[in-house]
C-alpha positions as CSV (number, residue, x, y, z in Angstrom):
1,X,-0.3,-0.2,-0.2
2,X,1.3,3.3,-0.5
3,X,1.2,6.2,2.4
4,X,-1.4,8.1,0.8
5,X,-4.0,5.6,0.8
6,X,-3.9,5.4,4.8
7,X,-5.7,7.5,7.3
8,X,-4.2,9.5,9.8
9,X,-4.7,7.4,12.9
10,X,-3.2,4.8,11.0
11,X,0.2,6.0,11.1
12,X,0.0,8.3,13.9
13,X,2.7,7.6,16.7
14,X,2.6,4.0,14.7
15,X,5.6,2.4,13.1
16,X,6.3,2.4,9.2
17,X,8.5,0.5,7.2
18,X,8.7,3.1,4.2
19,X,10.4,2.2,0.9
20,X,12.0,6.0,0.2
21,X,14.9,5.3,-2.5
22,X,17.0,7.8,-2.7
23,X,15.4,10.3,-0.2
24,X,17.7,8.4,2.4
25,X,20.5,10.6,0.8
26,X,19.0,13.2,3.2
27,X,20.2,11.5,6.4
28,X,23.7,11.2,5.4
29,X,25.1,14.1,8.1
30,X,23.7,12.0,10.7
31,X,24.3,8.2,9.6
32,X,26.6,6.4,6.4
33,X,24.3,5.7,3.9
34,X,24.7,2.8,1.3
35,X,23.3,2.8,-2.0
36,X,20.4,-0.4,-1.2
37,X,19.4,1.6,2.5
38,X,16.4,2.4,0.3
39,X,14.0,1.7,3.5
40,X,13.3,3.9,6.5
41,X,11.9,3.5,9.6
42,X,9.7,6.5,10.4
43,X,7.1,7.4,13.3
44,X,4.9,10.8,12.9
45,X,4.7,13.6,14.9
46,X,2.9,17.3,14.6
47,X,5.0,20.0,14.9
48,X,4.7,23.5,16.3
49,X,3.0,24.8,13.2
50,X,0.2,21.8,13.5
51,X,2.3,20.0,10.3
52,X,2.7,16.4,9.7
53,X,5.7,14.9,10.1
54,X,7.3,11.8,9.6
55,X,10.3,11.2,11.8
56,X,13.3,8.2,11.4
57,X,14.5,6.2,13.9
58,X,16.3,3.9,11.2
59,X,17.3,2.8,7.9
60,X,17.8,-0.1,5.6
61,X,18.4,-2.6,2.6
62,X,15.4,-4.5,2.3
63,X,11.9,-4.6,4.8
64,X,12.6,-6.9,7.1
65,X,16.1,-5.4,7.4
66,X,15.9,-1.7,8.4
67,X,17.9,-1.9,11.8
68,X,20.8,0.7,10.6
69,X,21.1,3.7,13.2
70,X,18.7,2.2,15.2
71,X,21.5,2.8,18.6
72,X,22.2,6.3,18.0
73,X,19.6,8.1,20.6
74,X,18.8,10.9,18.6
75,X,16.7,10.7,15.1
76,X,18.1,10.3,11.7
77,X,15.7,13.1,10.1
78,X,12.5,14.2,9.2
79,X,10.1,13.9,6.1
80,X,7.5,16.4,4.9
81,X,4.3,14.8,4.0
82,X,4.6,15.6,0.6
83,X,7.8,13.8,-0.3
84,X,7.0,10.3,1.1
85,X,3.0,10.2,0.1
86,X,3.5,8.0,-2.9
87,X,5.7,6.1,-1.4
88,X,5.2,2.2,-0.7
89,X,4.5,1.7,3.0
90,X,4.3,-1.2,5.5
91,X,2.9,-0.8,9.2
92,X,5.2,-2.7,11.5
93,X,4.5,-3.9,15.0
94,X,7.9,-1.7,16.9
95,X,10.7,-3.8,18.5
96,X,11.8,-2.6,22.3
97,X,14.3,-0.6,20.6
98,X,12.3,0.9,18.3
99,X,9.8,1.8,20.9
100,X,12.3,3.6,23.8
101,X,13.7,5.6,20.9
102,X,10.4,6.8,19.7
103,X,9.1,7.5,22.8
104,X,11.7,9.1,24.0
105,X,12.4,11.8,21.5
106,X,8.7,12.0,20.9
107,X,8.5,13.2,25.2
108,X,11.7,15.9,23.9
109,X,10.5,17.1,20.7
110,X,6.8,16.9,20.1
111,X,4.9,19.9,20.9
112,X,2.6,19.4,24.6
113,X,-0.6,20.3,23.4
114,X,-3.8,19.8,25.9
115,X,-6.1,17.3,27.0
116,X,-9.3,18.0,25.0
117,X,-7.7,18.4,21.4
118,X,-5.5,15.2,21.7
119,X,-8.6,13.5,22.2
120,X,-9.8,14.8,19.4
121,X,-6.4,13.4,17.5
122,X,-6.8,10.0,18.7
123,X,-10.9,9.9,17.3
124,X,-10.5,7.8,14.0
125,X,-14.3,8.9,13.1
126,X,-12.7,12.6,12.3
127,X,-9.8,10.9,9.5
128,X,-12.2,10.8,6.7
129,X,-12.0,15.1,7.2
130,X,-9.0,15.9,8.3
131,X,-6.4,18.4,6.1
132,X,-3.4,15.4,5.4
133,X,-0.6,18.0,6.1
134,X,-2.5,19.6,9.1
135,X,-4.0,16.8,10.8
136,X,-6.1,19.4,13.1
137,X,-7.7,21.4,10.4
138,X,-10.6,19.5,9.4
139,X,-13.4,20.7,7.0
140,X,-16.8,21.4,8.2
141,X,-20.8,21.5,6.2
142,X,-23.0,24.5,6.3
143,X,-26.2,24.5,4.2
144,X,-25.7,27.1,2.2
145,X,-29.2,27.8,-0.5
146,X,-29.8,23.7,-1.8
147,X,-26.5,22.1,-0.8
148,X,-23.9,21.8,1.4
149,X,-20.7,24.0,1.5
150,X,-17.7,22.9,3.6
151,X,-14.6,25.3,5.1
152,X,-11.8,24.5,7.3
153,X,-12.4,24.1,10.6
154,X,-9.2,23.9,13.6
155,X,-10.2,21.6,16.1
156,X,-10.5,22.6,19.9
157,X,-12.6,19.5,22.1
158,X,-15.2,17.4,21.8
159,X,-18.3,18.9,23.7
160,X,-21.0,15.8,24.9
161,X,-21.9,14.9,21.0
162,X,-20.3,17.8,19.2
163,X,-17.0,18.6,18.0
164,X,-15.9,22.2,18.8
165,X,-13.4,24.6,16.7
166,X,-12.6,27.7,14.9
167,X,-13.0,28.4,11.2
168,X,-9.6,30.1,9.8
169,X,-8.0,29.5,6.3
170,X,-10.9,31.4,4.9
171,X,-11.9,32.9,1.0
172,X,-11.5,36.7,1.0
173,X,-14.8,36.9,-0.3
174,X,-16.6,34.5,2.1
175,X,-19.7,35.9,4.0
176,X,-21.5,32.9,5.3
177,X,-19.5,32.7,8.2
178,X,-15.9,34.7,10.0
179,X,-12.6,34.0,10.2
180,X,-11.7,32.4,13.5
181,X,-15.5,32.1,14.6
182,X,-16.4,29.3,17.0
183,X,-18.4,26.1,15.3
184,X,-20.2,23.3,16.9
185,X,-20.2,20.3,14.8
186,X,-22.2,17.0,14.4
187,X,-21.0,13.8,12.3
188,X,-23.4,12.7,9.4
189,X,-22.9,9.5,7.3
190,X,-23.3,10.4,3.6
191,X,-22.6,7.0,1.5
192,X,-19.8,5.1,3.9
193,X,-18.2,8.1,4.8
194,X,-18.2,10.1,7.6
195,X,-19.0,14.3,7.4
196,X,-19.7,17.2,9.6
197,X,-22.3,19.5,9.4
198,X,-21.7,23.3,11.3
199,X,-25.7,23.2,13.6
200,X,-24.3,26.1,16.0
201,X,-22.0,28.6,14.9
202,X,-21.2,32.0,16.3
203,X,-19.1,33.0,19.6
204,X,-22.1,34.2,21.5
205,X,-25.6,32.1,20.9
206,X,-28.4,33.2,20.9
207,X,-31.2,32.2,23.7
208,X,-32.8,29.9,21.3
209,X,-29.8,28.2,20.4
210,X,-28.6,27.7,23.8
211,X,-31.7,25.7,24.7
212,X,-31.7,23.6,21.5
213,X,-28.0,23.3,22.2
214,X,-28.6,21.8,25.3
215,X,-31.4,19.8,24.8
216,X,-29.3,18.2,21.8
217,X,-26.7,17.5,24.0
218,X,-29.1,15.7,26.5
219,X,-31.0,13.4,23.5
220,X,-27.7,12.7,21.9
221,X,-26.7,9.5,24.2
222,X,-29.7,7.8,23.8
223,X,-30.6,9.3,19.8
224,X,-27.1,7.8,19.1
225,X,-25.9,11.4,17.8
226,X,-22.8,12.6,17.9
227,X,-19.0,12.4,19.5
228,X,-20.3,10.5,22.7
229,X,-21.4,7.8,21.6
230,X,-19.3,4.9,19.9
231,X,-21.3,4.6,16.3
232,X,-23.3,6.9,14.5
233,X,-26.4,6.4,12.6
234,X,-27.0,7.4,9.0
């Protein structure tokens, strides 16, 4: 399979062997790279700008022989997603040495985030609407006349059945929503895909919307709506 075919939670903090071909030459400042060293063991992290990155734990000349550099305390380099998204990949169970090196590096280098945002990262129901390069950004739909128009939303947290975030990167001519405006969205199923639909928008809700939101939160569990349940109903 190829990396671009995977969802975010298939590889986030997981372990992958990637057939990187000549990209391994970029690692030559950290380790001696031979001509046959075309494979890398990577895990992933999100940097301070919110960008997904693949950090290299070791290299090798085969899918099963990729341990070179694993004893080094530091990682061997970082690949950007656009560099390797069309590379072939295999997900693997890590060895103790891989886990030890990766966890130690992540603890020192991955930006700390609050626990509420972390919960949105590990919920794979959001993976189908995530931005590939910036996983904390998702597509949210809003009813516009007779169709649904999708916008970028930066995730904040789950709030009962809702996922909350703020609209970002809006086109200059946009007038349906405002930059940095708070949005509460619910998931829905279209075909076999999970999408998000904005239910309440605005930094301050009207009294009527406040009442309606509380009612949805109250009934969400019973009706099987939203992110505070384990399954979704179409």
